[in-house]
N, C-alpha and C positions, 0 to 999 in steps of 0.2 A: 504494500500500500504506500509506504514512504517512497520507495523507488518510483512507483507510478506517478505520484504527485511531483516528484523532482523532475522526471522526464517531461511531464505535461507542461510545467512552467518554464523549463529550459526551452521547450519547443516554442512557447509564446515569445521568448526573448529572441530566438533565431528568426521568427517571422517578423518581429519588429525591425530587425536588421535586414530583412529582405532575403534571408538565406533559407528559401523554402525547401530546398533539397535536404539540407541538414535537419530542418524542422520536421520534414516528413519522416526521416529516420527515427527521430525522437518520438513523434506521434505514434509510430508503429510499435516502438518499444513500450511506450506508456500503455497502449492498448493491450499488449501482451501481459504486462504486469496486472492491469485491471481484470483481465479475464482469469488470470491465475488466482487473484485474490477472491473473485467470485466463486471459483471452483473450490477453493480452500474453505470459505465460509459455508458453502452449501454442504460440504462434507462434514464440517465440525458442528454446524448449528441446525442442519436440516433445511428443507426447502421452504418452510413457512416462517422462519425467523425474521424479525423486523430488520435486522442488519442487512439482509439480502436486498432490501429495497435500496439501501445506500450503495451497496456493492454493484447492483445491477444498473443503478443510475449512473455510476461512475463509468461503467463499460459503455453505456449509451452516449455519455458525454465524450469519451475518447473516440468513439466511432464518428460522431458528428464533427469533431474537431479535425480528425484525419480527412474526412470528406471535404471539409472547407479548405484544408491545405491543398488537396489535390485539385479542387476547383480553381484555386488561386494560380495553380500551375497550368491551367487550361486542360486538365485531364478530367473532363466532365463525366464521361461514361463510367470511369472508375470511381469518381467521387460519388456518383448517384448510388452505387451499391452500398457504400458505407453509411451514407445518410439515411437510406431506406432501412437498413438494419437498425440504426439508432432509433428511428421512428417506431419501428415494430417493438423494440424493447420498452420504449417509453409508454406506448399505448397499452402494453400489457400490465403496467403498474400505475398509470396516471390517467386522469380524465383528459378529454380532448380540449378542455378549456385551460389546461395547465400552460403557464408561460413557456415551459420547456418544450412542450409539444408544439405550441404555436411557433416558437423560434425554429424548430427543426422543419416544420412544414414550410416555413419561409425559406430556409436554406435549400430545401428540395425544389421549391418553386423557382428559385434563382438559377439552380443548375439546369432545370428544364428550359428556362428562358435562354440561357447561354447555348443550349443545344438546338435552339430554334423551335422548340415544341411549345408554341405560345398558348394553344388551347389548354394544355396541361398546366403550364405555368400560371396562367390566370386563375384556373380553378384552385390550385394549391395555395396561391397567395390570398385569394378571397377566403379560403378556409382558415388560413393563419390569421388574417385580419379579423374575421368573425370570432375566432377563438379568443383573441385579445379583448375584443369589445364585450363578449359574453363574460369574460373573466373580470370585467369591470376595472381594468387598469386605468390609471389616471389619464386625463386628456393630454397632459404634457409628457407622457411616457416616451422616452427615446425609442423603445421597441415598437410602439404603436406608430410613431412618426416614420420609422424606417420601413415598416411594412406598407404604409400608405405610399411612400415614395417608390418602393419596389413595384407595387401594383400599378401605379401611375406610369412607370417606365414601360411595363409590358403593354399597357394601353397605347402609349406612344408608338411602340413598335407595330401595333395593329392599326395605326392611323386613326385612333379615337382620341384626338387631341383635346376637344372640349372636356371629355370625361377625365382625362389625365390632369388637366389644369384644375378642375374642381377638386381632385384629390390633393394636389399640392397646396391649394388654398385652405382646405380643411386641415391639412398637416400644419400649416403655418398658424392657423387659429388655435389649434390644440397646443402647440409649443408655447404660444404667447400666454397661455393660461397660467404659466409658472414664470412670473417676471424675473425672479432671481436666476433661474436656470437659463431663461432666454437671453439674459444679459451676457451670460458666459458663452453660450453656444450659437445663438441666433437660429435662423431657419433657412438661410440661403442655400441653394443647391443648383448645380449646373443643369441638371435635367429639367428643373423647374424653369430655368431660363429658356431652354429649348422649347418647352411647351408654350411659353409666352410668345416666342417668335412665331410658332405655327398658328397661334391664335391672333395674329396681327398686332401684337404688342411688343414690337422689336425695341422701341426706345426703353421700355421698362427692363427688358432682358439685357440690353447693353449696360444699363446702370447697375443691374445686379451682378453681371459678370465682371465689371470693372471693380466692384467691391471685393469679389472673390479673388480676382487676380492680385489686387493690392494686399489682401490678407496674406497670400502666399509670399509676397515680397517681404513682408514684415517678419514672418516667423523664421526661427533659426535654420530650419531645414524643412523642405517639402519634397515629396516624391517627384522627380523631374517629369515623369510621364503624366502624373496628375496635373501638374502645372501646365504642361504642353497641351493637354486636352482642354483645360480651362481657357487657355489662350485661344485655342482653336474655336471654341464655342463663343468666346468674346468676339472673335473676328466674324463669325457667322452673324451675330447680332448686329455688329457695326455695318456689315454689308446689307443686311435686311433693312436697316433704317436709312440706307443710302450714303453712308460715310465710306465711300470706296477707298479713298487714299489711306485713311487710318486702318481700314480693314486689311488692305494689302500688307501694310507694315506688320500688323499682328500675325497675319497668316505666315509671313516669311519667318517670323520668330517661332511659331508653333509647329509648323509642318516637319522640319527636319527630325526632331525627336519622335514625332508620331510615326514617320516613315521607319525609323529605327525600331519602334515598338512592334511593327508588323513583322519585321525580320526576327525579333526575339520570340514572337509568339508563333513561329512556324512549327514548333513542336506541339505535342499534345493533340487535342481534337481540333486545333486551329485557333483562330483569333477569338472565337466565341461570338454568338449571334448578337449579344448585347453590345460588346465592344465594336463589332463590325458595323452595327447600326449607327453608333455615334461617329465612328470614323467616316462612314459613307456620307452622313449629313455634313460633316466638315469638308470633306473632299469635294462634294457636289456644290456646296456654297462657293468654294474656291473656283471650281470650273465655271460657274455662272459669272463670277467676277472677272475671270480671265476672258470670257466671251465678251463682256462689256468693254474690257480694255482693248481687245482686238477691234471691236466696232469703232472705238474712238481712236484707233491707230496709235495706242500708247504702249510703250514697253513696260516690262516688269523686271524686278530684280531676279526673280526665279529661284525656287528652292531645289530644282533638279538640274541646274546648270545652264539654263537658257533664258535670255531676256525677251525672246519672242513669245507672246501670249499663246499663239497656236501650238508651238512646240512644247511649251510648258504644260498646256492643257492635255496634250497627247500623253505625256509621261505620267501625269497625275491620273488620267483615266486608266492607264495601264495598271497602276497600283490599285485603283478602286475596283477594277474588275478581276483582280487576282483570285485564283481558285485553287482547289486541291489538284485539279488537272495540271494547272500551270506549275505548281510545286513539284509534281511528279516528273514533268518534262525537264525542269531545272535539275532535279536530282539525277536523272538519266544522263543529261549532258555533263554534269560534274563528274560522274563516274568515267565517262568516255574520255575525258581530258586528263585523267591521271596517267603518270608516265610509265607505269608498268602494270602487268596483269595482277600481281600480288596485291598492290594497293587498290586496284579496281575491285578485286574480290572482297577486300576488307570493307570498302565503301558499300558494296552490295549487302554484305552482312549487317553493317550498321543501319542501313535504310530498311532492310528486311526486319530487323529487330524492332525498329520503331513502328513500322506498319503492323507487324504481328501484335505488338502490345496494344495498339489502338483498336484493332479488330477484336482482340480478346476482351478489351474493356467494354466494347459494344455488346458482345455476347454475354458478358457478366451482367450488364445492366438488364438485358432481356430476361436472363434467368432470375434475377432478383425481383423482377416485376411479376413473376408468376405467383399464383395463389400459394399461401404458406404450405399447404399439404402437397403441392406439386414442385416445390423447389428441390433442386439436386444439390444439397449442401456440400457433400463430399466433392462433387465436380466443381462447384464454385470455389472451394478451398484450393483445389489443384490449380485452377485458373489464376487465382490470386498469387500463388507461389510462382507460377510461370511468368506472370507479368513482372513481379519483383526481380526475378532472374534476368529477364529481358532488359529491364531498365539498367541494371548493373552492367550487362554485356554491352549495351549501346553506348553508355558513358565511357567504358574502357576502350571500345573501338574508336570512338570519336577522338579520344585523347591520343591514341596511337596515330591516327591519320593526321591530326593537327601537328604532331611532333615530326612526322616523316615527310609531310607535304603541307606546309603552312597555308598554301593558297586554297586548299580544299574548302575550308569554311567560307572563304570569300566566294567560291564558285557556287556553293549551295545557297548563297544569299546575294543574288545578282542585283545590280541597280536597275531602276525602271527603264523600259525600252524608250528610245528616242526616235524622233522623226528622221534625223540624219542617218541613224543606223538602218532604219527600214528603207530609206531611199537608196542607201549604199548597197542594199541587197537586191534591188530591182534591176532587171535588165532594161535596155532602151525601149523594148517593145512590151513592157509589163507595166501594170498599174495596180494600186492597192486601195481598198476602201476600209477604213476603220470606223466603227460606230460605238458610241457609249450612250446607253439609255439611262438618263437620270430621273430623279423623282418628278421634276417639273418639265424638263425638256430633253431632247436628244442632241448629241453632238456628232458631227460627221466630218471625217478627214478623207479627202480624195487626193492621191498623190501618184506621181511617176518618179523617175529617177532624178528629175531636175526641179520640179515645182510641186507646190501643195495648195490645195483649196480647202477652206474650212467654212462650215456654217452650222448654225443651230436650227433645230426643227422644233416648232412649238407642239410637241406631242409628249405627254407625261408617260411615265412608266405604267401607270394605271390604265391609261387610254390604250396603249400598245398591248397590254395584257388582254383587254377586252377584244381588240381586233384579232389577236391570236386565238382566243377562245372561239370567236365566231368562225374563223377559218377552219379550225379543227372540227367544229360541229358540222360544217359542210362536207367534211371528209369522213364522217362517221358512217360506216357501212354495216352497222349492226342489223339494220332491217333489210339489207340486201339491195338497197337502192342508193343512188347518189342524190 
């Protein structure tokens, strides 16, 4: 029990320092100790003793914390397994109105959100919020405020912006009910500012984001990625209210670290639907601004190395449309460029280990979702052990590759494509068309080996999706007719 608590709080410390891999090791060790203590108490005290409630609760807490750690690393499928197991343990000994159950439901809802399973995420977050409200937590409860914000964000992802804004405003009113707490923590939030922008209140959003950015400037240290995202949303608000010159300056400060974050998040299940959503909003606002700069025939400083708004927009669109397929092509090219067959084989093993671990995580999540009587616990335990072994193998192989061929890591993290590179690859009798479909409009680049044409098309992503659905319906041959 003492060792379990020591490893649990040591893991907290490592997470505060951002060392999630070491924290994961400690979380797993803490879970092992908690399970051993529960087994010991069950053997010594019997299955009905009150101390088992404490011991079981500790196991549930360790499972949830390990799941949160894995989610922070972008390993959402694996994280879901542990959080679901934590929830099952809690429900066996606590009511659904318990704050611990509500918190775990919220954790699971956020994992589902990052997986892009928005129906499930909304359902779980509403259950969590309802549990807190039925449990009669105080209006200014930070847990209640957090759940409202989480649910509001899922509604944003579902284009239900007025509902999201209403939740943020309810959250603000609740937090203000405790003036002393509010004076310390306030209620500002970047996602709230995004909801204001989409509800036509860009000036309020810009003022809110300026206060948030100024706060980060005053504190001794803030996560650079969080600061970059705040600056990106501040730039979105400035552009939305028509302050293009200042928006450009803020975008140029925010985007380089955000582009770096995409590379860092290439492992795990990917960037995560929530983070991808925020990134896309920022990138697309920048694309809209670049299109306006091009229409005004004004240059930009450029975050991808070009002062031409058309070339800059092309590179940003390449990042915004990045996909798992693109990462797979990059990985294959990186292997092909290695100087000898032995290194290429090591690279193949490293990438296979990562892919295998991701697929096992998805399988584990499906197994964990089965009804309790249908779960294959021994199979799930074997999969967990294999995933841990694969993670160690992948880390070791990557370390070997980096030592023997330092350019390998650069090859698997390439820079965005540029117009000049595409033009250089075209023959005199060839042309290319590149399209990016944004939330509000589409962008089209038409080029040959010497010149480029660029224009925007006033068709939103939603409108194009409607056209695609209608086209597919005309090709539906289920009734045997066209």
